[in-house]
C-alpha positions in Angstrom: 2.1 -6.2 23.7 0.3 -5.5 20.4 3.1 -3.0 19.5 5.6 -5.7 20.1 3.7 -8.1 17.8 3.5 -5.3 15.2 7.2 -4.7 15.3 8.0 -8.4 14.9 5.4 -9.0 12.1 6.7 -5.9 10.3 10.3 -7.0 10.5 9.3 -10.4 9.1 7.4 -8.9 6.2 10.0 -6.2 5.3 12.6 -9.0 5.4 10.5 -11.0 2.9 10.2 -8.0 0.6 13.9 -7.2 0.7 14.8 -10.8 0.2 12.7 -10.8 -3.0 14.3 -7.5 -4.2 17.9 -8.8 -3.8 17.1 -12.2 -5.3 17.4 -14.4 -2.2 13.8 -15.4 -2.7 12.2 -15.7 -6.1 9.1 -13.3 -6.0 7.6 -11.0 -8.5 8.0 -7.2 -8.2 4.3 -6.6 -7.1 4.7 -9.2 -4.3 7.9 -7.5 -3.1 6.2 -4.1 -3.1 3.2 -5.5 -1.2 5.4 -7.1 1.5 7.5 -4.0 1.9 4.3 -1.8 2.1 2.4 -3.9 4.6 5.6 -4.6 6.5 6.4 -0.9 6.6 3.0 -0.2 8.1 3.5 -2.9 10.8 7.0 -1.4 11.5 5.5 2.1 11.9 2.8 0.8 14.3 5.3 -1.2 16.3 8.1 1.3 16.6 6.6 4.8 16.1 2.8 4.9 16.8 2.2 5.6 20.5 -1.6 5.4 20.6 -2.3 1.9 21.7 -5.9 1.9 20.3 -4.7 3.0 16.9 -2.1 0.2 16.9 -4.7 -2.4 17.9 -7.2 -1.4 15.2 -4.6 -1.1 12.5 -3.0 -4.5 13.4 -6.5 -6.1 13.1 -7.1 -4.3 9.8 -3.8 -5.3 8.3 -4.6 -8.8 9.4 -7.9 -8.7 7.5 -6.0 -7.3 4.5 -3.4 -10.0 4.6 -6.0 -12.8 4.9 -8.0 -11.4 2.1 -5.2 -10.8 -0.4 -3.3 -13.9 0.3 -6.5 -16.0 0.4 -7.3 -14.8 -3.1 -3.6 -15.3 -4.3 -3.6 -18.9 -2.9 -7.0 -19.8 -4.3 -7.1 -17.9 -7.6 -5.3 -20.7 -9.6 -8.3 -22.9 -8.9 -10.2 -20.8 -11.4 -7.9 -22.0 -14.2 -7.9 -25.6 -13.1 -4.5 -25.3 -11.5 -3.6 -26.4 -8.0 -3.7 -23.8 -5.2 -0.5 -21.7 -4.8 1.0 -22.9 -1.6 4.3 -21.1 -1.7 6.0 -20.6 1.7 5.8 -16.8 1.4 2.0 -17.0 0.8 1.5 -19.3 3.7 3.7 -17.1 5.9 1.6 -14.0 5.1 -1.6 -16.0 5.6 -0.4 -17.0 9.1 0.7 -13.4 9.9 -2.7 -12.2 8.9 -4.5 -14.7 11.1 -2.1 -13.9 14.1 -2.6 -10.2 13.5 -6.4 -10.5 13.9 -5.9 -12.7 17.0 -3.3 -10.3 18.4 -5.6 -7.3 17.9 -8.5 -9.2 19.6 -6.8 -11.0 22.5 -3.4 -9.4 23.4 -3.6 -6.8 26.1 -2.5 -3.3 25.0 -0.7 -0.5 26.9 -2.6 2.6 27.8 -2.2 5.5 25.4 -0.3 7.5 28.0 1.9 4.5 29.0 4.8 5.3 26.7 
């Protein structure tokens, strides 16, 4: 179940990164690279990694990474007296980060020999 979550989350993040690269969504190059990189890790975990414990731990770790990075990106403008950055992409990544931590903690996972 965690692998399924990872494949869906990865597909969403890679799609966001690609949408930024082709100009469908207006994002900076570093944001596109970040979304493609994190999404690529989720895709690897969801489709190619067979050790369920590795998938669970990595999904949780990537969730912490997303929450940390996107939390800073959203709140950093407050340092300059600007309103927080509440772009849909940032909120989406924040939600994916939260759900990743919850998925790693609460979704059951297959046994390592199950696939």
